[in-house]
C-alpha positions, -999 to +999 in steps of 0.1 A: +183+844+434+191+814+412+202+782+429+239+774+426+244+744+402+270+718+410+287+691+389+300+657+397+335+652+383+356+620+382+390+626+398+406+600+376+397+611+341+378+644+345+345+632+331+316+654+342+284+638+354+250+653+361+246+633+393+266+612+416+273+575+407+295+549+422+312+540+388+325+565+363+311+560+328+343+574+313+371+553+328+352+526+347+368+534+381+347+532+413+343+558+440+362+586+420+333+610+415+332+641+437+308+670+438+324+703+427+313+738+419+317+745+382+317+783+386+346+784+411+378+797+398+365+812+366+360+847+378+326+847+395+291+832+392+266+832+363+252+867+372+285+885+366+288+903+333+317+892+311+346+917+308+351+933+274+380+919+255+409+937+239+423+932+204+456+914+202+484+919+177+485+897+147+515+885+127+523+864+097+541+830+095+570+847+078+574+873+105+605+875+127+604+855+160+626+857+190+644+824+194+654+823+231+683+800+239+676+769+258+687+765+294+711+736+294+714+718+327+748+701+320+731+667+327+734+653+291+707+626+296+682+651+308+691+676+281+687+648+255+652+640+266+641+677+267+655+683+233+686+703+243+675+719+276+646+737+292+629+763+270+622+797+286+585+803+291+576+766+288+558+743+312+570+707+317+553+679+335+573+650+351+556+619+362+566+586+378+561+561+406+568+572+442+606+569+449+615+565+412+638+595+413+617+625+401+627+648+430+663+635+429+670+644+393+652+677+395+673+687+426+704+677+407+693+698+377+685+727+399+719+726+416+736+724+382+718+754+369+724+774+401+761+768+398+759+783+363+745+816+378+709+808+370+682+819+394+664+786+404+634+784+429+624+750+443+589+749+458+580+718+478+545+710+488+552+676+503+584+681+523+596+707+547+626+729+538+648+709+562+639+677+545+648+692+511+681+704+525+690+669+538+684+655+504+705+682+488+734+674+512+731+637+502+732+646+465+761+670+469+740+700+459+740+719+492+767+742+480+745+757+452+723+788+455+690+771+449+662+790+466+638+768+486+602+772+498+576+750+514+542+762+503+510+749+487+489+780+482+490+791+445+485+828+453+513+828+478+536+810+454+529+834+426+535+864+449+568+849+460+579+843+424+570+878+414+593+894+440+628+904+430+646+892+399+627+869+375+636+832+381+650+812+352+636+779+365+608+771+389+602+735+402+568+727+418+568+694+437+540+684+433+509+697+414+486+675+435+494+695+466+485+729+452+453+747+462+438+781+454+416+804+474+392+809+445+383+772+443+361+756+470+375+721+467+401+699+485+437+699+472+442+671+447+408+674+431+403+679+394+393+716+398+422+724+422+448+707+400+435+724+368+434+758+385+469+754+399+484+743+366+466+771+347+481+797+371+516+783+368+514+781+330+501+817+328+531+828+350+555+809+327+542+825+295+540+860+309+575+861+325+595+837+303+603+814+333+606+777+327+583+758+350+587+721+359+557+704+375+559+671+393+529+648+390+518+617+409+508+586+390+480+562+394+482+524+399+479+520+361+511+542+356+493+573+343+497+607+357+470+613+383+444+640+378+426+651+346+441+642+313+436+679+303+467+687+324+489+668+299+473+688+271+480+721+288+517+717+294+544+719+266+562+686+275+555+654+294+582+632+308+578+598+324+602+581+348+603+544+342+621+516+361+618+489+387+630+492+422+646+458+418+669+473+392+694+500+397+687+520+366+660+545+356+647+555+322+634+590+315+611+589+285+595+617+265+558+613+259+550+648+246+574+677+236+564+707+216+600+719+213+618+687+205+616+650+196+592+626+214+611+594+210+642+601+230+651+585+263+676+593+291+691+565+311+703+569+347+717+546+373+706+550+409+733+553+435+737+566+471+748+599+456+717+603+434+712+595+397+743+589+376+742+592+338+747+561+317+766+570+286+765+535+270+732+518+279+740+488+257+768+477+280+744+480+309+718+457+294+743+432+282+765+432+313+753+398+328+747+380+295+752+342+294+764+335+258+760+297+260+724+296+271+697+287+246+668+310+241+688+343+242+690+367+213+705+402+212+682+428+197+696+459+181+670+485+188+665+523+185+653+548+210+650+581+192+684+588+178+702+564+201+708+527+193+704+503+222+714+466+223+693+445+247+690+408+253+657+390+245+652+359+267+628+331+259+619+299+276+598+272+259+589+243+281+564+214+278+532+219+297+507+195+314+480+222+314+451+222+291+458+258+282+495+267+278+508+297+297+520+328+279+539+352+301+556+384+288+577+410+306+589+440+287+571+434+254+536+434+239+518+402+248+495+405+217+526+407+194+540+376+210+508+357+202+512+369+166+548+356+163+537+323+178+509+320+152+533+328+123+558+303+135+532+276+137+513+285+104+543+292+081+573+275+098+558+243+112+570+251+147+545+235+171+542+254+203+506+245+212+518+220+239+544+243+254+545+271+279+562+303+266+579+328+288+595+359+273+616+385+291+635+416+281+667+416+302+673+443+328+636+453+330+638+472+298+607+477+277+606+474+239+579+491+219+591+490+183+581+461+159+618+456+148+622+432+177+600+405+160+630+387+144+649+387+177+619+373+196+613+346+169+650+336+171+649+333+209+618+311+207+632+287+182+665+286+200+648+277+233+626+251+216+656+235+198+678+237+229+705+254+208+724+285+217+725+312+191+759+327+180+773+349+207+785+376+183+752+380+163+724+406+166+689+404+152+664+430+141+635+430+116+597+432+115+577+400+108+544+402+089+515+378+091+525+362+059+559+353+074+579+379+054+606+398+071+601+435+065+629+461+067+632+487+095+647+521+097+682+532+110+699+500+098+733+516+096+731+530+131+721+496+146+749+478+129+774+505+139+765+501+176+767+463+173+801+465+158+813+489+185+804+464+211+822+435+194+793+419+175+806+407+141+774+391+126+738+403+121+706+388+109+684+414+092+658+419+065+669+413+029+654+446+017+674+467+042+690+499+030+719+519+043+741+488+047+778+494+054+799+485+023+827+469+043+804+445+062+783+429+034+798+394+040+789+395+077+752+403+074+727+374+069+697+388+050+664+370+055+634+373+032+610+353+054+607+337+088+611+301+075+646+311+063+655+320+098+641+287+112+660+268+085+692+286+094+689+277+131+679+241+123+709+239+099+733+250+125+719+223+148+725+196+122+760+209+117+767+205+154+753+170+155+775+159+126+805+174+143+797+155+175+794+122+155+827+127+138 
């Protein structure tokens, strides 16, 4: 009889090794490699003959398809992120830090769907039924007909879901607690997680039930377990936010049935997560309009314009190497803006510490914030406050040119709605409103912006002398 062959699999990235090692060659993590049986969970050992397959029906691209309606939760921010609601037969993965609000928002969504006569089953692998009921009472969801279960065995969960009427939505909290009888590994290992996710996705596709899986995250902020899990599911959502702030951001990373650049913004309260209809007012609520080094950036998150304050502090340093600290933006992009300011604008920052912060703990990923960051840096260095009713957006190239960005009209419309009457934007911008041409300052290059700020300072000095 042939000797059973084992593999050593990294629990962080899923890399397979032929022997045990202290450090994974794939991700560089230490003490994450565990011995597992590769034949477990795939229907038997190597001596078992494969089952004969059956032909499947083929169709053309022009054939008729059944377009099932989405399951809307009534929580507009959650529906926005998912693309209009849960898709029947889909598998969705929700990740986030512990205590960020994953279970809270899913319980609120389950209660909202149950009130609309949908059959919803909530399976908890980390909490007892009594603990889930206590959280439901705190959230005001105890009056709904959500069906609860505390179970971690995959076979028992599938047997429970198969009984009675087909559920419309199943929530599994969380995938790291699932274990299967056919896999000889501890819960949370790569093999167990992969097997449990495969079983739940198979159930979703066969029955048309929408399945939501909750995943833990690592210290780097990535969903724990093998990366193949994110490829298996139809959509991946991340909860972002800092416990020091009272708001949470639900961001789409992957979505086969909708956009991948939408965000939903919630505010944490004692009654659960509350929707934030106008996030711009949230990020600009505590703004100091007379402080130098602050510029308002008109950004876009999917189809939603968001106004956020960019704060910069430039201070002389006594260190040999000046400090560069960034919160909420790309540190490499800040270094590029500093180099362009020094090379093309004559702004010397080599003897200054530079601190950059995005107000409210918000994180900006689009390059359109370059112009706002440069304005905040020059404003802090000159000690001059920028106009309180002005917004900034535009991409800065290495040559110092200001490049146009998309959705100009939507950015300006959001700024005008919040009382901003001026805007500094690229000169080649399109879709400009006809009634506001005199209020927009179009910049061709970054030196034009520096000259504009320096000119306003000279104007103020002359006014003081007079």
